[in-house]
C-alpha positions in Angstrom: -78.5 63.3 31.0 -78.8 60.6 33.0 -81.2 58.4 33.2 -83.0 57.3 36.7 -85.5 54.8 37.6 -87.5 54.8 40.8 -86.7 51.6 42.8 -89.6 50.8 45.3 -89.0 49.0 48.6 -88.8 45.5 48.8 -88.9 45.8 44.9 -86.4 43.1 43.8 -82.4 44.1 42.2 -83.2 42.1 39.1 -86.9 43.6 37.9 -84.9 47.3 39.1 -82.1 46.6 35.9 -84.7 45.2 34.1 -86.4 48.7 34.1 -83.7 50.4 33.7 -82.1 48.4 30.7 -85.6 49.0 28.9 -85.5 52.5 29.8 -81.8 52.6 28.2 -82.7 50.6 24.6 -85.8 52.9 24.5 -83.8 55.8 24.7 -81.1 54.6 22.5 -78.7 55.0 24.8 -76.8 51.3 24.4 -76.8 51.5 20.9 -75.3 55.1 20.5 -72.1 53.7 23.1 -71.8 50.9 20.9 -71.4 53.5 17.7 -69.4 55.3 19.5 -66.9 52.9 21.0 -64.5 53.5 17.4 -64.0 56.3 15.5 -65.7 56.2 12.1 -64.6 58.4 9.2 -67.5 60.9 7.6 -67.0 58.4 4.1 -67.9 55.3 6.4 -71.0 57.0 8.0 -71.9 58.1 5.0 -71.7 55.4 3.3 -73.4 53.9 5.9 -76.6 56.0 5.7 -76.9 55.3 2.1 -77.3 52.2 2.3 -80.2 52.4 5.0 -82.0 54.3 1.8 
């Protein structure tokens, strides 16, 4: 499940990176990566989810 973008010939790298970042943001990949960076106890997860509601 990797994200993939198509680069056109002659397209600047910056534009391709911007497309990739938008796609990752839309999929929620970066957000999930940040959440999984540190272990979170199940009780903390429940507490955070209860706050959202």
